[in-house]
FIPAKE-545570 format. One line per 2 residues: number of its first residue (from 0); their letters; for each residue x, y, z of N, C-alpha, C. Coordinates in steps of 0.05 Angstrom, whole numbers, plus 5000, padded with zeros to 4 digits. Layout:
N
NUM) a) X/Y/Z/X/Y/Z/X/Y/Z ~ ...
//
This chain:
308
0) ms) 5017/4976/5000/5000/5000/5000/5018/5025/5000 ~ 5012/5044/4982/5027/5068/4980/5022/5087/5004
2) sl) 5040/5106/5008/5037/5125/5030/5012/5142/5025 ~ 5005/5148/5000/4981/5163/4994/4956/5148/5002
4) qs) 4955/5122/4995/4932/5106/5002/4930/5103/5033 ~ 4952/5100/5046/4952/5098/5075/4941/5124/5087
6) tm) 4950/5146/5077/4941/5172/5087/4911/5176/5083 ~ 4901/5168/5059/4873/5171/5054/4856/5153/5072
8) lv) 4866/5129/5078/4852/5111/5096/4850/5123/5124 ~ 4872/5135/5133/4873/5147/5159/4853/5171/5160
10) lf) 4854/5187/5139/4837/5210/5137/4808/5203/5139 ~ 4799/5184/5122/4771/5176/5121/4763/5160/5146
12) gv) 4783/5146/5158/4777/5132/5183/4769/5151/5205 ~ 4784/5173/5208/4778/5192/5229/4752/5207/5222
14) ii) 4747/5213/5197/4722/5226/5189/4698/5208/5196 ~ 4701/5182/5190/4679/5163/5196/4674/5162/5226
16) ig) 4695/5162/5242/4692/5161/5271/4677/5187/5280 ~ 4685/5210/5268/4671/5235/5274/4642/5234/5266
18) yi) 4636/5221/5243/4609/5219/5233/4592/5202/5253 ~ 4603/5180/5262/4589/5162/5281/4584/5177/5307
20) ag) 4605/5191/5316/4603/5206/5341/4581/5228/5339 ~ 4579/5240/5315/4558/5260/5311/4531/5247/5310
22) kv) 4528/5224/5298/4502/5210/5296/4492/5202/5323 ~ 4510/5192/5341/4501/5182/5367/4500/5205/5388
24) gf) 4509/5229/5380/4506/5251/5398/4530/5257/5416 ~ 4553/5243/5412/4577/5248/5427/4589/5275/5420
26) in) 4586/5282/5395/4596/5308/5386/4572/5324/5374 ~ 4568/5348/5384/4545/5364/5374/4555/5391/5366
28) en) 4537/5409/5360/4545/5436/5350/4561/5451/5371 ~ 4554/5448/5397/4569/5462/5418/4597/5450/5420
30) sn) 4599/5424/5416/4626/5411/5417/4643/5421/5395 ~ 4632/5424/5371/4647/5433/5348/4656/5462/5351
32) mt) 4640/5478/5364/4648/5506/5369/4671/5507/5389 ~ 4670/5489/5409/4693/5487/5428/4718/5477/5413
34) fs) 4715/5457/5396/4738/5447/5380/4750/5469/5363 ~ 4733/5484/5349/4743/5505/5331/4758/5527/5347
36) tl) 4747/5534/5370/4761/5554/5387/4788/5544/5397 ~ 4788/5519/5405/4813/5506/5414/4834/5506/5392
38) ml) 4825/5499/5368/4844/5498/5346/4854/5525/5338 ~ 4835/5545/5337/4842/5572/5329/4862/5585/5348
40) yi) 4858/5581/5374/4874/5596/5393/4898/5581/5405 ~ 4897/5554/5403/4919/5538/5416/4932/5519/5398
42) ts) 4918/5499/5388/4931/5476/5374/4943/5484/5347 ~ 4928/5500/5331/4938/5508/5305/4964/5525/5307
44) pl) 4964/5546/5323/4988/5562/5326/5013/5545/5334 ~ 5008/5527/5353/5031/5510/5362/5040/5491/5340
46) li) 5021/5481/5324/5028/5463/5302/5045/5478/5282 ~ 5038/5503/5276/5053/5519/5256/5082/5522/5265
48) is) 5085/5529/5291/5112/5534/5301/5128/5509/5302 ~ 5116/5487/5312/5131/5462/5315/5138/5450/5288
50) si) 5121/5453/5268/5126/5441/5242/5150/5454/5228 ~ 5153/5480/5230/5176/5494/5217/5201/5489/5233
52) st) 5199/5487/5259/5224/5484/5275/5235/5456/5274 ~ 5219/5436/5265/5228/5408/5264/5234/5400/5235
54) se) 5230/5418/5216/5235/5411/5188/5265/5405/5183 ~ 5270/5384/5169/5297/5377/5162/5301/5381/5132
56) sg) 5322/5395/5125/5325/5402/5097/5338/5379/5080 ~ 5360/5369/5089/5374/5348/5073/5384/5361/5047
58) pi) 5392/5346/5028/5401/5357/5002/5377/5369/4987 ~ 5379/5394/4980/5357/5408/4966/5364/5412/4936
60) pv) 5348/5401/4918/5355/5402/4889/5348/5428/4876 ~ 5337/5448/4891/5329/5473/4879/5338/5496/4897
62) ni) 5338/5520/4886/5345/5544/4901/5322/5551/4920 ~ 5327/5551/4946/5306/5554/4966/5294/5582/4965
64) fl) 5309/5602/4957/5298/5629/4956/5279/5632/4931 ~ 5286/5617/4910/5268/5616/4887/5242/5603/4895
66) vm) 5244/5582/4911/5220/5568/4921/5202/5587/4937 ~ 5215/5603/4954/5199/5622/4970/5185/5642/4952
68) ai) 5199/5652/4932/5186/5671/4913/5163/5658/4898 ~ 5168/5633/4889/5147/5619/4875/5122/5615/4892
70) gv) 5127/5609/4918/5105/5605/4937/5088/5631/4939 ~ 5101/5653/4942/5087/5679/4944/5071/5685/4918
72) it) 5084/5681/4895/5070/5686/4870/5046/5667/4866 ~ 5050/5642/4873/5028/5622/4871/5004/5630/4887
74) yi) 5008/5638/4912/4985/5645/4929/4972/5671/4919 ~ 4987/5690/4909/4975/5714/4898/4958/5707/4874
76) al) 4968/5689/4857/4952/5681/4834/4927/5666/4842 ~ 4929/5649/4863/4905/5635/4872/4884/5653/4884
78) iv) 4893/5674/4898/4875/5694/4908/4859/5708/4886 ~ 4874/5716/4865/4861/5729/4842/4842/5710/4828
80) fa) 4851/5685/4824/4834/5665/4811/4808/5660/4827 ~ 4811/5657/4854/4789/5652/4871/4769/5675/4871
82) ri) 4779/5700/4869/4761/5723/4869/4744/5723/4843 ~ 4756/5716/4821/4742/5714/4796/4721/5691/4797
84) yv) 4730/5669/4808/4712/5645/4811/4687/5651/4826 ~ 4689/5664/4849/4665/5669/4866/4647/5691/4854
86) ki) 4659/5707/4836/4643/5727/4822/4625/5714/4801 ~ 4635/5692/4789/4621/5678/4768/4600/5659/4780
88) mp) 4607/5645/4801/4590/5624/4813/4566/5637/4828 ~ 4542/5625/4826/4518/5635/4840/4519/5627/4869
90) ln) 4534/5641/4886/4537/5633/4914/4523/5653/4932 ~ 4510/5643/4953/4498/5661/4973/4520/5671/4992
92) kf) 4513/5689/5010/4533/5703/5027/4546/5684/5046 ~ 4533/5661/5052/4545/5642/5071/4564/5623/5056
94) el) 4558/5617/5031/4574/5599/5015/4599/5613/5004 ~ 4596/5639/4998/4617/5653/4984/4645/5652/4998
96) pv) 4647/5659/5024/4673/5657/5036/4685/5629/5037 ~ 4667/5609/5040/4676/5581/5040/4689/5574/5013
98) he) 4675/5579/4991/4685/5573/4965/4711/5588/4958 ~ 4712/5613/4966/4736/5629/4960/4760/5618/4976
100) vv) 4756/5611/5001/4778/5601/5017/4787/5574/5008 ~ 4769/5555/5002/4777/5528/4994/4791/5528/4967
102) mi) 4785/5549/4950/4798/5550/4924/4827/5559/4928 ~ 4833/5574/4948/4860/5584/4953/4876/5564/4969
104) fg) 4864/5552/4990/4880/5536/5009/4874/5507/5007 ~ 4894/5491/4999/4892/5463/4996/4904/5448/5021
106) nv) 4900/5423/5022/4910/5407/5044/4940/5400/5039 ~ 4957/5421/5041/4985/5418/5033/5002/5404/5054
108) af) 4991/5400/5078/5007/5387/5099/4999/5357/5102 ~ 4975/5353/5112/4966/5325/5118/4967/5307/5094
110) lg) 4958/5316/5071/4960/5301/5046/4985/5308/5031 ~ 4993/5333/5032/5016/5342/5016/5042/5329/5023
112) yp) 5049/5327/5048/5075/5317/5056/5079/5288/5047 ~ 5061/5269/5052/5066/5242/5043/5066/5239/5012
114) vf) 5049/5256/4998/5049/5255/4969/5076/5265/4958 ~ 5085/5288/4968/5111/5298/4959/5133/5279/4965
116) qs) 5133/5267/4988/5154/5248/4996/5155/5224/4977 ~ 5131/5213/4972/5130/5189/4955/5137/5194/4926
118) ll) 5131/5218/4916/5136/5223/4887/5162/5238/4882 ~ 5172/5254/4902/5195/5270/4897/5218/5266/4917
120) gd) 5214/5249/4937/5235/5244/4957/5232/5260/4982 ~ 5249/5253/5002/5247/5265/5029/5251/5296/5028
122) sa) 5269/5305/5011/5275/5334/5011/5250/5350/5003 ~ 5231/5338/4989/5207/5352/4979/5190/5362/5003
124) if) 5192/5348/5026/5176/5357/5049/5185/5384/5058 ~ 5212/5388/5060/5223/5414/5068/5217/5435/5047
126) vs) 5221/5428/5021/5215/5447/5000/5186/5456/5000 ~ 5168/5437/5006/5140/5443/5008/5134/5462/5031
128) ti) 5148/5457/5054/5145/5475/5077/5152/5504/5070 ~ 5174/5507/5055/5183/5534/5048/5164/5546/5027
130) mn) 5156/5530/5008/5137/5540/4987/5111/5549/4999 ~ 5103/5536/5021/5077/5542/5033/5078/5559/5058
132) lp) 5101/5573/5061/5102/5592/5083/5080/5613/5082 ~ 5072/5622/5058/5049/5641/5057/5023/5629/5066
134) fn) 5020/5602/5065/4995/5589/5072/4984/5598/5099 ~ 5000/5594/5120/4991/5600/5147/4987/5629/5152
136) il) 5005/5645/5140/5002/5674/5143/4976/5684/5130 ~ 4970/5674/5106/4947/5682/5091/4921/5670/5102
138) lf) 4922/5645/5110/4898/5632/5121/4888/5646/5145 ~ 4906/5654/5163/4898/5667/5188/4897/5698/5185
140) sy) 4900/5708/5162/4896/5737/5157/4875/5741/5136 ~ 4882/5736/5111/4864/5740/5089/4840/5720/5091
142) gm) 4846/5695/5097/4825/5675/5099/4805/5683/5121 ~ 4815/5691/5144/4798/5699/5166/4783/5725/5159
144) yl) 4795/5742/5144/4782/5767/5135/4758/5760/5118 ~ 4760/5741/5100/4738/5733/5083/4714/5723/5099
146) ft) 4719/5710/5121/4698/5700/5138/4686/5722/5156 ~ 4701/5743/5161/4691/5763/5181/4685/5790/5169
148) kd) 4690/5795/5143/4688/5822/5132/4660/5833/5133 ~ 4639/5816/5133/4612/5826/5134/4601/5826/5162
150) it) 4617/5818/5182/4608/5818/5210/4608/5846/5222 ~ 4629/5861/5214/4631/5889/5224/4639/5907/5201
152) td) 4629/5931/5202/4636/5952/5182/4657/5970/5193 ~ 4666/5965/5218/4687/5981/5230/4714/5972/5220
154) gk) 4727/5989/5205/4753/5982/5192/4774/5975/5213 ~ 4775/5990/5235/4795/5984/5256/4791/5957/5268
156) kg) 4766/5950/5274/4760/5924/5285/4766/5902/5265 ~ 4760/5907/5239/4767/5887/5219/4796/5882/5217
158) lk) 4812/5904/5219/4841/5901/5218/4852/5887/5243 ~ 4840/5893/5266/4848/5881/5291/4843/5851/5291
160) sl) 4822/5842/5277/4816/5813/5276/4837/5797/5261 ~ 4853/5811/5245/4874/5797/5230/4898/5790/5248
162) in) 4901/5805/5271/4922/5799/5290/4912/5778/5309 ~ 4915/5753/5302/4905/5731/5317/4927/5711/5322
164) pg) 4923/5691/5339/4944/5671/5346/4956/5657/5322 ~ 4939/5649/5302/4949/5635/5279/4967/5653/5262
166) fl) 4959/5678/5258/4976/5697/5243/5002/5702/5257 ~ 5001/5706/5283/5026/5711/5298/5044/5687/5298
168) aa) 5032/5663/5299/5048/5639/5299/5062/5636/5272 ~ 5048/5643/5250/5060/5641/5223/5084/5661/5221
170) ii) 5081/5684/5232/5103/5704/5232/5127/5693/5248 ~ 5121/5682/5271/5142/5670/5288/5157/5648/5273
172) al) 5141/5631/5260/5152/5609/5244/5171/5619/5222 ~ 5163/5640/5209/5179/5652/5188/5205/5663/5199
174) vi) 5204/5676/5222/5228/5686/5236/5247/5664/5244 ~ 5235/5642/5254/5251/5619/5262/5266/5607/5238
176) yl) 5252/5606/5216/5265/5595/5192/5288/5613/5182 ~ 5282/5639/5180/5301/5658/5168/5325/5662/5186
178) tg) 5322/5661/5213/5344/5666/5231/5358/5641/5241 ~ 5345/5618/5237/5357/5593/5246/5356/5588/5275
180) ik) 5338/5602/5289/5334/5599/5318/5325/5570/5324 ~ 5337/5559/5345/5330/5532/5353/5313/5533/5379
182) ip) 5288/5523/5377/5271/5521/5400/5281/5498/5418 ~ 5283/5502/5445/5292/5481/5463/5276/5456/5458
184) yv) 5289/5433/5460/5277/5407/5454/5251/5402/5469 ~ 5252/5406/5495/5228/5401/5512/5205/5419/5504
186) ln) 5211/5444/5500/5190/5463/5492/5178/5456/5465 ~ 5195/5448/5446/5185/5440/5420/5168/5415/5421
188) ei) 5176/5396/5439/5160/5372/5443/5132/5378/5454 ~ 5131/5398/5471/5105/5406/5482/5088/5418/5459
190) fa) 5100/5436/5444/5086/5448/5421/5076/5427/5402 ~ 5094/5408/5395/5087/5387/5376/5064/5369/5386
192) si) 5066/5362/5412/5046/5344/5424/5018/5357/5423 ~ 5017/5383/5429/4991/5396/5429/4983/5403/5400
194) gn) 5002/5412/5384/4996/5419/5356/4986/5396/5339 ~ 4997/5372/5345/4989/5348/5329/4960/5340/5333
196) it) 4947/5352/5353/4918/5346/5358/4902/5359/5336 ~ 4912/5380/5323/4897/5396/5304/4885/5379/5281
198) ip) 4901/5362/5268/4892/5348/5245/4869/5328/5252 ~ 4873/5310/5272/4851/5291/5278/4826/5306/5289
200) ls) 4831/5328/5303/4808/5343/5313/4792/5356/5290 ~ 4806/5366/5270/4791/5378/5247/4777/5356/5231
202) ml) 4788/5332/5230/4775/5310/5216/4750/5301/5231 ~ 4751/5301/5257/4728/5294/5273/4706/5314/5269
204) mi) 4714/5340/5267/4694/5361/5262/4680/5357/5236 ~ 4696/5350/5215/4684/5346/5189/4664/5323/5190
206) gs) 4672/5301/5202/4654/5278/5204/4629/5284/5219 ~ 4631/5297/5242/4607/5304/5258/4589/5324/5244
208) sl) 4601/5342/5228/4585/5361/5213/4570/5347/5190 ~ 4583/5327/5178/4570/5312/5157/4547/5295/5168
210) at) 4548/5289/5194/4527/5273/5207/4500/5287/5207 ~ 4501/5314/5203/4476/5329/5203/4464/5331/5175
212) ie) 4478/5320/5155/4470/5321/5127/4463/5294/5117 ~ 4440/5291/5104/4432/5266/5092/4452/5258/5070
214) ik) 4460/5232/5070/4481/5223/5052/4475/5230/5023 ~ 4449/5228/5015/4442/5234/4987/4449/5262/4979
216) yl) 4450/5281/4998/4456/5308/4991/4486/5314/4987 ~ 4503/5295/4996/4531/5299/4993/4539/5301/4964
218) fk) 4525/5287/4947/4532/5286/4918/4513/5303/4901 ~ 4495/5318/4914/4476/5335/4899/4483/5364/4898
220) dy) 4504/5372/4913/4512/5400/4912/4530/5405/4888 ~ 4518/5414/4866/4533/5417/4841/4555/5438/4844
222) ki) 4551/5458/4861/4571/5478/4865/4597/5466/4876 ~ 4594/5447/4894/4618/5434/4905/4631/5417/4884
224) lv) 4615/5404/4867/4626/5387/4846/4641/5405/4825 ~ 4630/5428/4819/4644/5447/4801/4670/5456/4814
226) ys) 4669/5463/4839/4693/5471/4853/4714/5449/4852 ~ 4706/5425/4858/4725/5402/4859/4738/5398/4831
228) li) 4722/5400/4810/4732/5396/4783/4753/5418/4777 ~ 4748/5442/4784/4766/5464/4779/4792/5461/4796
230) kl) 4788/5456/4821/4810/5454/4840/4829/5431/4835 ~ 4817/5408/4828/4832/5383/4826/4842/5377/4798
232) vv) 4829/5389/4778/4836/5382/4750/4845/5407/4734 ~ 4827/5427/4733/4832/5450/4716/4857/5466/4725
234) lp) 4859/5472/4751/4881/5487/4761/4908/5473/4758 ~ 4910/5447/4765/4936/5434/4761/4945/5433/4732
236) vl) 4926/5428/4713/4933/5427/4685/4942/5455/4676 ~ 4927/5476/4684/4934/5503/4676/4962/5511/4687
238) vf) 4967/5504/4712/4993/5511/4724/5016/5495/4710 ~ 5010/5470/4704/5030/5453/4691/5038/5465/4664
240) vi) 5018/5474/4649/5024/5485/4622/5040/5511/4625 ~ 5031/5529/4644/5045/5554/4647/5074/5551/4656
242) tr) 5078/5533/4676/5105/5529/4686/5124/5516/4666 ~ 5112/5500/4648/5129/5489/4626/5136/5510/4606
244) li) 5117/5527/4600/5121/5548/4580/5143/5568/4589 ~ 5144/5574/4615/5164/5593/4625/5191/5579/4631
246) gl) 5192/5552/4627/5217/5538/4628/5228/5531/4656 ~ 5210/5527/4675/5219/5519/4702/5230/5491/4702
248) dd) 5247/5486/4722/5258/5459/4727/5236/5439/4731 ~ 5240/5414/4721/5219/5393/4723/5210/5389/4752
250) yl) 5230/5389/4770/5224/5385/4799/5205/5407/4809 ~ 5210/5432/4802/5192/5454/4810/5165/5452/4797
252) ik) 5164/5444/4772/5139/5440/4758/5121/5421/4773 ~ 5133/5398/4781/5118/5378/4795/5109/5389/4822
254) mi) 5126/5403/4836/5119/5414/4863/5096/5433/4861 ~ 5097/5452/4842/5076/5472/4840/5050/5460/4830
256) tl) 5051/5442/4811/5027/5429/4800/5013/5413/4821 ~ 5027/5398/4837/5015/5382/4858/5004/5401/4880
258) nv) 5019/5423/4885/5011/5441/4907/4984/5454/4902 ~ 4978/5461/4877/4953/5474/4872/4930/5454/4868
260) gf) 4937/5428/4865/4917/5408/4859/4908/5391/4883 ~ 4916/5400/4907/4908/5385/4931/4879/5393/4939
262) pa) 4864/5375/4952/4837/5381/4960/4836/5403/4982 ~ 4812/5411/4989/4807/5433/5008/4821/5428/5035
264) as) 4832/5448/5046/4845/5446/5073/4823/5441/5094 ~ 4828/5422/5111/4808/5415/5132/4803/5438/5151
266) mv) 4823/5457/5154/4821/5479/5172/4798/5498/5164 ~ 4789/5496/5140/4766/5513/5131/4741/5508/5147
268) vm) 4738/5483/5155/4714/5475/5171/4716/5489/5198 ~ 4740/5492/5209/4744/5506/5234/4735/5535/5232
270) la) 4743/5549/5210/4736/5576/5207/4706/5579/5202 ~ 4695/5561/5186/4666/5563/5181/4650/5559/5206
272) tq) 4659/5541/5223/4646/5536/5248/4648/5559/5267 ~ 4672/5570/5269/4678/5593/5287/4661/5617/5280
274) yk) 4657/5622/5253/4643/5646/5245/4616/5641/5233 ~ 4606/5616/5237/4579/5608/5229/4573/5615/5200
276) ks) 4590/5605/5182/4587/5609/5154/4586/5583/5139 ~ 4562/5574/5132/4558/5550/5116/4577/5527/5123
278) ir) 4574/5517/5147/4590/5494/5156/4584/5470/5138 ~ 4559/5468/5129/4552/5446/5111/4569/5447/5085
280) sa) 4571/5470/5072/4586/5473/5048/4616/5467/5053 ~ 4626/5477/5075/4654/5472/5082/4660/5443/5086
282) si) 4643/5429/5100/4647/5400/5106/4645/5384/5080 ~ 4625/5390/5064/4622/5375/5039/4645/5380/5020
284) av) 4655/5406/5019/4677/5413/5002/4702/5397/5009 ~ 4708/5395/5035/4731/5380/5044/4728/5351/5038
286) fm) 4704/5340/5044/4699/5312/5041/4700/5304/5011 ~ 4685/5318/4994/4684/5311/4966/4710/5315/4952
288) st) 4724/5337/4956/4749/5342/4943/4770/5322/4951 ~ 4770/5314/4977/4789/5294/4987/4783/5267/4974
290) ll) 4758/5260/4973/4750/5235/4961/4759/5233/4932 ~ 4753/5255/4917/4760/5255/4888/4790/5257/4883
292) sv) 4805/5268/4902/4834/5271/4899/4848/5244/4898 ~ 4835/5224/4909/4846/5197/4908/4849/5188/4879
294) it) 4832/5199/4862/4833/5192/4833/4851/5212/4818 ~ 4847/5238/4824/4860/5259/4808/4890/5260/4813
296) ip) 4900/5257/4837/4929/5259/4843/4945/5238/4828 ~ 4936/5212/4829/4950/5192/4813/4949/5197/4783
298) li) 4927/5208/4774/4925/5215/4745/4944/5237/4737 ~ 4947/5257/4754/4966/5278/4749/4995/5267/4747
300) ek) 5001/5249/4766/5028/5236/4766/5032/5219/4741 ~ 5011/5204/4733/5014/5185/4711/5014/5199/4684
302) yl) 4997/5218/4679/4994/5230/4652/5008/5256/4649 ~ 5005/5275/4667/5018/5301/4664/5048/5298/4667
304) fs) 5057/5286/4688/5086/5284/4694/5101/5267/4674 ~ 5087/5250/4660/5100/5233/4639/5107/5250/4615
306) ll) 5097/5275/4613/5103/5293/4591/5129/5307/4595 ~ 5140/5306/4620/5165/5321/4626/5189/5305/4616
//
């Protein structure tokens, strides 16, 4: 069994447990609100810091500063693309921030790391970490802004909401990387132990949220299906063509193509829950795009990468 298959089994296993827990009443709406608050203020920030401080570089086949620049350019392009996408799609005010955020932010860690490792080697995990440095900064600033911008018309309050634990943790992680600061072993172990709760907790939230939706409706939301098609197929193909035309290294082409073709980040459900914005759409988007990515990621590797 490949690392990708193992990862998918773990992912769906935890979602199923969350679904069962939601059905029997062990996890309810109040529980999910507590989970989202816990992840927003404690577990996610600590995961961000511990993940960058424990990254091992090893031999890197590409210029790391070029990778950083590509990461910034990629996320800027995704933001622009997502803005156009939500303008075209017939979305209500609750669905709109969900669709815009999931188009920008993919599951670049939980799914990304094992996929990169299996297809491009151990060094690809570190390269991915550097390429996705904008992820945490933008998710907890721009992503949070998209969920909160209609809650208040006070510009100062809106700006203040961007200064949150996740955003500060992302800045700290960037400083740690650029300066080479070493976090004491015991402290980093504490951060990692607490931070590692984030991924299974977010999966449980997705499962319990899906428990409130009839199974037949999971495959009837055409907007989610359109999103999944664009995110998992159209974007990777488009990026593959563009990066080949500008003459990037094959290694970088594969990294960027995979990076934009990952399914929705599970953390989107946390934000949707925290700010009461279409939790249903967020949960279905993560579930459906993850399910379909089991097919699309191997196809990208088999057909697109064979052209290099």
